[in-house]
N, C-alpha and C positions, 0 to 999 in steps of 0.2 A: 627610636620614637615610633609609637604605634600609629599606623595609618588609619584612615576612615573606613577602610574595607578590610574584611578578614582575608588572610592569605588563601590563595587558590590551592586546594588539596585534591589533585586529580584522582588519587587512589584512596580517598576517604580518611586521610590522616595516618594510614599504615605505612610502614617502611621509613627509611631515612628521609628527613626533610631536606629540600634543596632550596637555595636562595632564589634562583632564577628558573622559570619554567620554560622548557623548549617550545618554540613556536609550533612545532608539529603536534604537540599535545593540545593546543588551543584550536587549531583549524577545524577538526571534526565538531567540536562543541559550538564553534561559530556557525558552521553550516546548519546545525540543529536549531540554533536561535533564529537564523534567517528563515528557516522553514516555518517556524512558528509565526514569525512576522508576516510571511507571505500568506499563510492560511487565515490568520485573523484579518488581514487586509482584504482577502477575498470575501469574507463574510460582510465586512463593511460595504464593499463595492456592490455586492449583491443587493443589499437592502437600500442602496442608493439608486438602484436601477441600472447600474453598469454591469450587466450580467456577463457579457462576453469577457470583459477584463477580469471579472471575479473568477470565472472558470479557469482562465489562464493562470491566475495567481494560485488557485487551489491545486491545479495540476503541477505547478512549479513547486509548491510546498510538498506535495506527495513525492515528487522526484527527489528533492533535496533530502527529505526524511528517509527515503529508501537508500540513498547512497552514502549518507554520513558514516554508517557503520563500516561500509566497504573502504571508504577513505581512511578511516581510523586504522583498519587492518593493514592497508597498503603502506601507511606512514608509520606503522608499529606504534600507534598512539592510543590504543585502547586503554580505557580507564574505568574505574567504578563510577566516577562522577559522570562520564559520558554515557555509560550504559543507563544510568538512572534518568539522565536528561532525555535520552532517546526514547525511553519507555513513556515518559510523560508527554513528550511531543507527539508520539504516535496517536494518542487518543484525540488530540486536537486536529491534527492534519488528516487523519484517516477516518475518524469517527464523527467529528463535529463539523468541520468546515465544509466538506462536500455536501452533506445532507442539509445544512442550513442554506447553502446556495440553492439547492434544489427546492427547499421550502419557500425561499423568497421568490423564486421564479415561478413555481407551479403548485407545490403541495398546499400552500396556504389557501388556495381556492377550494380545497376539499374540507375546509374548516377544521374541526377537532380531529377528524380522521387523519388529516395530513400531518398534524402535529404529533399524533400518536405514532404514525409510521416513522416520522423523523426520530422520535425518542427511542423507539425500539431498535432502529438501525444503530444509533449511537451506543446503546446498551450492548447490542450484539457485537459491535466492534470491540468494545471494552472487554467483553468476555473472551472474544477471539484472541486478543493480545495477551490477556492473562494466561490463557491456556497455552499459547505459544511459549511464553516465558517459563511456565512450569515444565513443559515437555523438553526444554533444553537440558534439564537435569535428569531426564529419564534414560538411564543407562541400560535398561532391560529391553528396550525397543530393538528389534532386529535391524541390522545395518542397512539392508536393502530398503526398508521402509523410510529411512531418512531422505530418500530421493523424492518423497511425496510430502506435501503439506497436508495437515488434517483440517479440512475446510478451506474455503477460498481465502488467500492471504489478504490482510487488511489493505495494503496498497492497491491490489486489484479491485477489492470491494469499493474503495473510494472512487476509482475511475469508472467502475461499472454503474454505480448508483446514479451517476450524472448522465446516463444515456438519454433519459427524457429531455434533458437540457440540450444535448447535441442535436437530437431530432427536432427540437423546437427551433433551433437556429437554422435548420434546413427547411423550415416552412410548416411544420405541424403546429397548428394553433393551440396554445396552452389554455384550453377551456375546461369547463366542468367535467365532462366525461373523461377527458384526457388526464385530468388531475386525479380522478378516482383510479384510473388504470395505473398512473404513476405511483400511487400509494400501494397498490397491490404489488407492483414491481419492486418497490423499495423494501417491502416486507419479504419478498422472495430473496433479494440479495442479502438481507439480514439473516435469513434462514441458512443460506449458503455459507455465511461467515462462521456460524456456530455448528454447522453440520459436521459429520464425520466423513464427508466426501473427500476421497484422496485426489489431490491436485499435484500433478507432476511439477517438481521444482527445478529440474535441470541440473541439480548439483552433481549428479554422476558424470556429467559431461566434462566436469573439471574446468580448468582455466586454460587448457591447450586446445588448439584447433588443428586438425589434420591439414597438411600442406595444400592438398588439392581443393580444400574448401575455403581457403583464406580469401581468394579473390571473389568468389560468389558471395561470401558472407559480407565483405566490404560493400559490394554492389547493392545487396539487399538493404543494408543499413542506410546507405546513402539514398537509395530510392525511397525508403520509408520516411526519412527526414525531409526529402523534397516534397513528398505527398503531404506530409504534416504541415509544411510551411505553405504549400499552395492550396490545399483542400483540407483545411484544418478540421472542420467539424464532420465532413464526410469521412475522413480518415479515422477520427476518434470513434464515430458511430460504428463503422465497419469493424474496427479493432475490438470494440466491446462485444459486438455480436459474435465475431469469430472466437473470442475468448470463451463465451458461453458455450459455443459448439465444442470447443476444445475440452471443456470439462467432461463431456460425455466420453470422448476418446481416452481421456486420462483415467476415468473410472474403469473402463474396460481393460486398459493396459494394466492397471493395478490388480484387477481380478485375475487376469491371466498370469501375472507374476506370482500372486499369492497361491494360485493352484499349482504352479510349477514348483514353488518352494515347498509346498505341502507334500507333493509327490516325491520330491527328493528326500524329504525327511522320512517318509514312509519306507523308502528303499533302504535307507541307512538303518 
């Protein structure tokens, strides 16, 4: 008997059909769906005036959307269906939800300029995600360049664009001049998303940690978590500012590496 719902095909209908789907194949997709729910709920909360809760929901959505792929790889549950779901969720959680929360909180005070800034950020995020998906199939790219993102990654852009909200929670009044400054800042983050700026990804460090660094790393992670829990908006604001500073060092490291690789090629 045919049920009311079509059967779940994690690999797009290719390969042998199985009667029962392992739970591990469903978990990553469930995380993606929960991320979308969190992002959309954040938008609703922002327009209802509950901005702090809205920001928490959007950050939660960005976190879940950033880890669902890693969970899929850990569980060996990667699928074509999950990849498509993740790509569609990215634009909501990284491109739409954060900037609409910012718009409801501050950008709307700049009138049409604020809405234009919000639209351009969303479009830039969509272009950034499309370019990332295309570059996955680029086999001609030198191996060392895979240690760098091309442009600020979308999850980082989502957290960065809400910096004016973090600062607002710390006492900066969201008034007219601040709204105009926030529009300029939003356009700047949009430009960083679609730029060719090399951003170190940390992939070369791998999944292993040297023994002497295990305890300090655990301590740093715990300290950051405690600061985030105790001084949430101060920690988020400082983290965003430090990330912007990190971009400068990342670009310089890329340039030095490129010069070294070019010199080695000339010697050969």
